[in-house]
C-alpha positions as CSV (number, residue, x, y, z in Angstrom):
1,M,98.2,86.2,67.6
2,T,100.5,84.6,64.9
3,N,104.2,85.4,64.8
4,A,104.6,87.0,68.1
5,A,107.7,87.8,69.2
6,P,109.3,85.6,71.9
7,I,108.8,87.2,75.9
8,E,112.2,87.6,76.9
9,D,113.2,87.4,80.7
10,V,115.3,89.9,82.3
11,P,116.3,89.2,86.0
12,I,116.6,92.1,88.1
13,G,118.6,90.5,90.9
14,G,116.5,92.3,93.5
15,E,113.4,93.2,95.5
16,G,111.5,95.3,92.4
17,I,112.3,97.6,89.9
18,R,110.3,100.9,88.6
19,L,108.9,100.9,85.5
20,G,111.1,103.8,83.7
21,Q,114.3,102.3,85.6
22,F,113.2,98.4,84.0
23,L,113.1,99.7,80.3
24,K,116.6,101.1,80.7
25,F,117.6,98.3,82.2
26,A,116.4,95.9,79.8
27,G,117.2,97.8,77.0
28,L,114.4,98.9,75.7
29,L,115.2,102.4,75.5
30,D,118.6,104.3,76.3
31,S,117.9,107.3,78.4
32,G,115.6,108.5,80.8
33,G,114.2,111.5,78.4
34,N,113.0,108.9,75.9
35,V,111.7,106.6,78.5
36,K,109.5,109.4,80.2
37,E,108.2,110.4,76.3
38,A,107.5,106.7,75.4
39,I,105.7,106.1,78.9
40,V,103.6,109.7,78.6
41,D,102.6,109.0,74.9
42,G,101.0,105.8,75.9
43,F,104.1,103.5,74.0
44,V,104.5,101.3,76.9
45,T,102.2,98.6,78.3
46,V,102.1,96.4,81.4
47,N,100.9,93.3,81.0
48,G,99.0,94.2,78.3
49,E,97.6,97.8,79.7
50,V,99.0,100.9,78.9
51,D,100.4,102.6,82.1
52,R,101.8,105.8,81.7
53,R,103.2,106.1,85.6
54,R,106.7,105.9,85.2
55,G,107.0,105.2,89.1
56,R,104.9,102.1,88.7
57,Q,106.3,99.4,90.5
58,L,107.0,96.6,88.9
59,Q,106.4,92.8,90.3
60,F,108.4,89.4,89.0
61,G,106.3,88.0,86.3
62,D,104.9,91.4,84.7
63,I,106.0,91.7,81.4
64,V,106.9,95.1,79.7
65,T,105.9,95.5,75.8
66,F,107.5,98.8,73.8
67,E,108.1,98.5,69.9
68,G,106.7,94.8,69.4
69,R,109.6,93.9,72.1
70,S,108.3,92.0,75.3
71,V,110.3,91.1,78.6
72,R,109.8,90.0,81.8
73,V,110.4,91.0,85.1
74,R,112.2,87.9,86.6
75,P,114.3,87.6,90.2
């Protein structure tokens, strides 16, 4: 894959975070309504796979992608 956007590291400073919370925290989406819609519609991937669970518990190192922007969960 050429010209892929770099992966941004986003430190969460805690034990873990849920997918919906992380999308807002990382600045990928700005409202809970937008988060829910993007996840349900299959526009969000976690580690390259579509995940439609807003409450999915992310782990350190997981890579979340939305609209061509990828961010990695960091401690």
